[in-house]
N, C-alpha and C positions, 0 to 999 in steps of 0.2 A: 514811664512807656507802658501801655498794656501790650502785650507780646502774644496775645493769643487772639486766634483768628477764628470767628464763628464759620459754623457750617456751611450756612448760605455763602459766603465769601470765597469759601473753598470750594464749594462748587459754580460757582461764579467765576472764578479764576480757572477751573479745571476745563470748563467750556470753551475757552479761549487756544487752549492748545488742542480740544476736538477739533475745532473751525481749521486750526492751522495744520492739523493732520488728516482734514479732509483735503486739502490743496495738497502738501506735501507726499503726504502715502498716495493720493490719485494719480502727482505724478512721477512717484517712484515707481509704482506697480504698472500703469497702464499705459505712460508717458512713450516708452521705448516701442513696446508694439502697437502703439499707435501710429507713431513715424515710420516703422519698417513697413508692415501690413496694411494699414490704410492709405500713408500719403506715399510709400512705395519708397522711400528713402533707403541706402545705404545705411545695414548697421556701424561700418566703422565709420562713415560720414556722423552720425547720429550720436555714436561713441566721443569723435572728435568736439562734437558741438557743445555735449554735455561739461566735458573737461574745461574747453574754453571759456564756457560762459560760466560755470563756477570758480574756475581759477580768478579769474577778471572781478568775480563779486566779491572776491577777500577783502578788497580794498575798501569795498564801500561798507562791508562789516565793521571795519575800523572804525570808520568815519560815523557812521550810525550809532555807535558806541559814543563817542565823542560828541556829537551833536545834541545827544538823548541827557547826556550828563550835566548839559551845561542849558536843557530846557526849563525855563522857569515860567508856571504857568497855574491857574487858580488850581487846577485838576492834579498838580505834581509834576514832576519830572519823564515819567513813562507813560502813566494812561491815557495822554491825549494821543501820542500816535497811534495806539491801538483803536481808537475813533478814529483820527482822521485817513488811516489807511484801511478801513474793513471793507468800504466799496471799493476803494482801485484793486485789491485783491481779489475780490470776487468775480471783478471784470476781468483780469486776465488770465484767468485760470478757466474761464470761459473762450477767452480768445486763443487759449491753447490748444483746445481742442476744437477749432475752427477749420476744416479744411478749405482752402482758399482755390478760387477756380483760377491757377496759375501753372504756367509750365514747372518743369522740375527745378530747376534754378531758382524761380519765384518764390516755390514752396520752400529752398531750401532757407533763401533769406528770409522769408516770413518766420521760419521754425526760430531760426538764430533772434530775430529782433523780439518775439513774444517771448520766448524763453527768458533772453537776456533780462527782459523788462521783468519777467515774473520773479526771478532771483532778487532784483534791486527791491521791487516793492515788497517782497516776502520779508526781506531785511528789514525794510522801515518799519514793519509791523513788528516782528518776532524779536531783535534785538531788544525793545523797549520791554516787549512781553516776558521773555527771560530776565532780565533785570527785574524787573518788576515783583516779583519773589523774593527777592533777597533783602526787597525794602517793606514789605508786607508787615514782616516781624524781624525780631533783632535774634530770635532764639533759636538755635541751629536746629533743635529737636523737633519745634512744632515747624523748623522750616522744611524737616525731612518729610513730617507728615503731609505740610502743604505739596510738597513732591510727588508723594505717592498720588494725592487727589491728581496734581495736575497731569501725570501719568497713565493713570485712569480714564482720565478723559482725552487725552492724546488718543489712548487704543480705542475708547469708544467712538472717537471720530472716524479713526481708522475703520474700523467694523462697519460704520455707515457706508462709507465709499467705497471699501474693498467688498463687503459682502454686498452690497445693494447694486453695484455699477452694472455687473454683466447680466443682471437680470431686467436691468432698467434701458441697457442695451437691445436685449432681445425684444421690449415692450416697442420701445420707440424706433426701433430699426426695421422693426417688421414691414417686409415688403408687400405681402397679401398679392402675391403671384398669381396667375393661372397657372393650375397642372395638369397634364394628363399622364396617367399610368397606368400602363400594358405589362401584364407580367409574362414572362418569357419561359421560364423555367421552376420549381421550387426555390424560392427566397432566392429569384433573380427578377430583376423588373425593366423597363424602359421607362424613365421619367423623363417628360419635357415640359420646360417650364416659359414662361414668357410674361412681360406687362407691359403695363401703358406708359412707364416713365422709365428715362436714362436712371440707371443703378451703378455707379463706379465702383465701388468696393462691395461687392453682394457677396455672401458665405453661402452656401448649401449644405445642409444636413439633414438627418432625419432626429424626429424629436428624441428617439433614445438614444441615437449617437454613436449605434452598433455599427451598421450597416456602411459598405464601402461604396465611392462613386469612383467614375471613370468616365471619360468624355465618351458619347458615340460618335468618334470620328476615324475612322480607319486611316487617314492620311498621317496620324500622329505615331510617332516611333511610341515604343514601350516604355521607354527610359522619363519621354515625357508625359506619360498619362499612365502613373502608376494607380493604382485604385486606394483611395485615404477617406478617412472617416467624414471631410469635409471638404470642400473644393470653394477656392476664392476666385472671381471672376468678375470682368466689368459688363454690365446687361445693359444693350440698347433696346429702346423703344419698339414693341413690337414684334422683335426680333426672336424665334424661338432657339431652346439651347437644350440639348439631348443628353442623357447619362445613364449608363448601365449602372443601376443599384444592384448589392449584392449584400448576403449576409443578415437578412430580418425577414421575416414571416408576413405575410397579411399587411404589405405595403400600399397603404392608397394616399389620395390627396394630403389629408389630414396629417400623416405622417411627416412630411415634406416640409422642414422651415426656412425661409431663405430670409439672411439678415442683410438689412443696407450698414454694415461697419460705421461709416461716416456720418449718418445722419444719428444712429443710436447713440455713438460716444458724444455727440458735440449736444445734442439735448440733455441726454444724463448728464452730464458737465455743467451746464446751465442751471440745472435744479438744485446741482451739489453746491453752487457758488451761490446762490440764495440761501441755504442751509450758511454756509459760511458767514456770510456777512451777519447774519440775524444772530451768531453767537457772538461774535466780536462786541456787537453790542450790550449784549448782555455781560460780557466780562468787564466793557469798560464802567457801567451802572454799577457793579454790585464789588468792586474792590475800593480799598483805599491804600495810600502810601504812609508808611508810620515813622522809617529809620531815614535818617535824613543824614549828610555828609557833618562834619563837626563844623561849628559855625565859624571857626577860626580860620577854616580851607580855605584857601585861593585857587582862582583857577588857572594852573599850571600845567598845559598839554606836553610839554617836555619834560617834568617831573613822573607825571601820569604815566608815558610811555618808557621811562627808564625804570619805574618801579613794577611796571606789567610784566617786561621781560625779565627780571630780577627774583620775579614772584616763581618761586619754583613749583609751589601747588598747581598754579596756573600753568606754567612750560609743561608739565607731566600732562595734565587733564587736556591740554590742547591736543597733544601728539595720542593719547587715548582715544580723545573724543573724534581725532580724524579716523582711526583704525577702524574703530568699533560703526562707525555710519558706513564707511567701505564695505564693513561685513553685512551690515543691516541691508545696505541698499544692492548690494550684489541679488542677495536673496528676494529684495520686492522686484528688483527687475527683470528677474529670469521666470520667477514661479506661473504670470501668465503664458507665456510663451512654452514653459515645461508641461503644463496641462493641457496644452492645447495642442501641441505636435509631437510631444513624447506618451502622454496619458489618453491622447486623443478625444477629451473632456474636457470642453472650456468653462462649463455653467460649472465643474465639478471642483474648479477653483475657487469659487465662490465662498463653497462649503468650507475648504480649507481653510481660506483666510479668514471667514468668521471664526472656525476653531482656533486657529492663532491669537485673535484678538480676543477670545475668550480669557485664554489661559494667559494673555499679555497684561488685561487687566489684574487676574489673581497673581501675578508675578509681581506687575506695579505695586499692590497694596501688602505683599509679602514681604517687600523692600525695608520697608520702616522696622517692622520687628526684627528681622534676619540681622537688617545693620545694626540694632543695638546689639546683637548677640554677639556676632561677629567681628564688627566693626565693619564700618563703609568699605575701607581700602582691601581688607581681605575678601570682603562679600564680591567686592569688583572682579579681584582675580580669579576666584572660585566660578562665579557665572560666566566668566568668558571662557574658562577651559571647559567647562560642561558642554555649554551653546556648541560650540564649535566641534567637541569631539562626536556628540549625536549626530550634530549637522554631516558630519563627514560619512556618518552610514550609510545617509541615502543611497551613495553610490552603488549598494547592491541591491535596491529596491529595482523590480522591472515593472512594466506597465501596468500590472496585473496585482501589483502588491499595495491595493490602496490602504488595507489597514494599517499596515507597517509605515508609510509614507506618511498617515495623518498623526500615527502616534509617534515617530521622529521627529517630524517638522513641529507639532505641539511642545513635545518634554524641551528640544530645543529654546522655542520661543519663550517659554517661562522664565529661562534663566535670561535671554536675552533682553527681555522687558525689564531689567532690573539695571540695563546698561543707561539708559537716557535718565533713569529716574534719580540713580547713584550721581550721575555725570551733571545734572544741572542743580541738583544739591550742595556737591561738591563745590561747585563755581562760588555756588554762595561763601562756602567756608573760604574760599580762596580771596575774597572780597573782604571777608572778616580778617582774616589772617595779612592782607596787605594794611586793613586801618592798623589792627593792633601792633604792627613793625613801624610804618612809616608816619601814623598818625593822617591818614589821608584815606579817601575811598573817591574809588572811579568803578561803582558799580557796573555802566553799561558798557564800560570799555572791557572790563574784564568778561561779561555776557557775549559780548562779540565774539569770543573764542568758539561757544557754543552754537552760534549762525556758521559762522566758520568751516568749523568741524562739519556741521551738517551738511553743509553744503558742498563745500569742495569734497568729502567723502564720497556725496554721492556722484560727484562728476568722474572723482579717480573709478567709481564701482560703474558709470557707465562705460566709461573709456575701457575698462576690464572685458566688459560684456560684449562691447562692439569690436576690440579685437579679435576676442577667441571667437564669437559666430562669424567675423570677417575671415579667420584663420579656415574654418570648418565651410566657409563659402553658400553661408544661411543667404538667402533671400525670400522672405514672409509673403511672398506674390508668385513662389516657384515650390510646387511639390520637389522634385527630385531633391533640390538644394535641401530643404527642409530635412528631409530624410538622410541627407547625408551629414547633416550636420548637429544629429541627435547626442552622441559621443561629446561634444561642447558643451551642450545644453546641459546633459549630466552632471561633468565638471562643474559646470557654474552652481549648479544647483544642490551639489554636495562639499567635495574637498577641497575645491578653491576658497572658497569664504573662510573654511576653518582654519586657514595655515593666518590668516588674518589675525584671528582672535589669540594664535599662539605670540604673537609679536606684540598687540596689546597688553598681553598679561605681564610680559616681561617688563614692558615701559610701566606698568602700577605699580610695580614692585620698588620703584623709586618716589613713589608720593609720600612725603612726609609727614602730614598730618592723620595725628590719631586720637583717639574718642579724648583721652588724657589732654591732649594738648586744645583740642576743640573744646573743652569745658571751662579751660584756663583762658583762651580767648574769649568767652562767652560771658564770664565773670567779668573781665577786666573791662569788656568793653559797655557790658550794661555800667558798671562803676563811672566811667568818662560821662556817657551821656544822661546820668544822672546828677551830673555836677555842673552841666550847661544848660 
């Protein structure tokens, strides 16, 4: 059996995770703030929603692994599911960021239904996709290289959605209102805006983002009308809204920006969904399955489950995968809120996220050579502790320490990029270990741990974000409550996720497979396959 994989096939496989991360990072980074600041849902309600949906989806992960292992088609066991789920995944992503014209209860029900369907369809797509890597080659070193390509593709997809989305929101959401500007004093202006259409979720700011806005309404108490760099409000057609704007010189009509957040997010995600579906098709047509279960293996679900829970490498990886996904999901879920409400510059978060994606690609590509030098287990431990420690230092950064925030964030993310790269490669090692020890292989079932850890970890992260912001009375549509929740936002951006990495590193010390053992397993399994 030829265990070498061509560059074309590696790139084709990588595009699949690029597509998956358009969906997953798009949801992890933007859905929380979309639910709270656009739909107007409570952060605690959103946190519970994410936890409930992800927990229930854990059963679907295991079932999908079982189904994939038992799939028989001319395309193989896993590739057909990538083809069949490509369009449904694109459609449900678009529906997630569609704001229905319902009341608050209707919106909450819609959010639950679309979010649960998203996690289920993602399961149908991603478990077979992850398992595909383990059957494209039987060489664990070649699999490590493929894993690096996969993560480079994943971070590339993340760069597309995280780097471009906010600019697309600004483009598609541009209200193009009528604006009147009257100067009252040096760097002080009265700005009046109105539009011919109703805009449910308008956000007003200056193009530079430095000036502060306060409503020109003497009936509002000071605590309800604190000057901020942006104001979010609903606009009725042809009704005038007046603001006192201070802090920038020479403000004119072209200096003012009003964005319809709802329309901007929806149209932007519709475009992303098209890219997602196209990339999935490319993955299907460019990959090939080569490793097959032993010919003497018979389907035995009870035996598969028994061997799964006694597979120590798999058990350790499930806990570590769960924890590092909690860590990554907290950081992704809070970053837009952090830049929007603490740094008062939402578009700057796009540059920050692009920077993270660039170093993530470098981290993913560095994983294979570093894994050979230190061993996969040791590298996992080092990267966990380094990333968490550096990330915790963000607690000392003020809103003007932009260079430090970028530097610390990128250094932390370089190491964090190694987590998923190593994790999915090591799941393949766990599948090899099971075949080596038991003479049976249940690749899809083993890779269901990856999807379960990713989604349930994200659910726990969403609950943590929601509970902490709820404890600080965060309301994304109320300026006073946002200002009061700044300490909670800083906690979530810095030391809260760092605690998770310490716990995860402790679990990784229990992982039993070193490189010497993997070399022994690879030689033995290749010998068995040649005899079949």
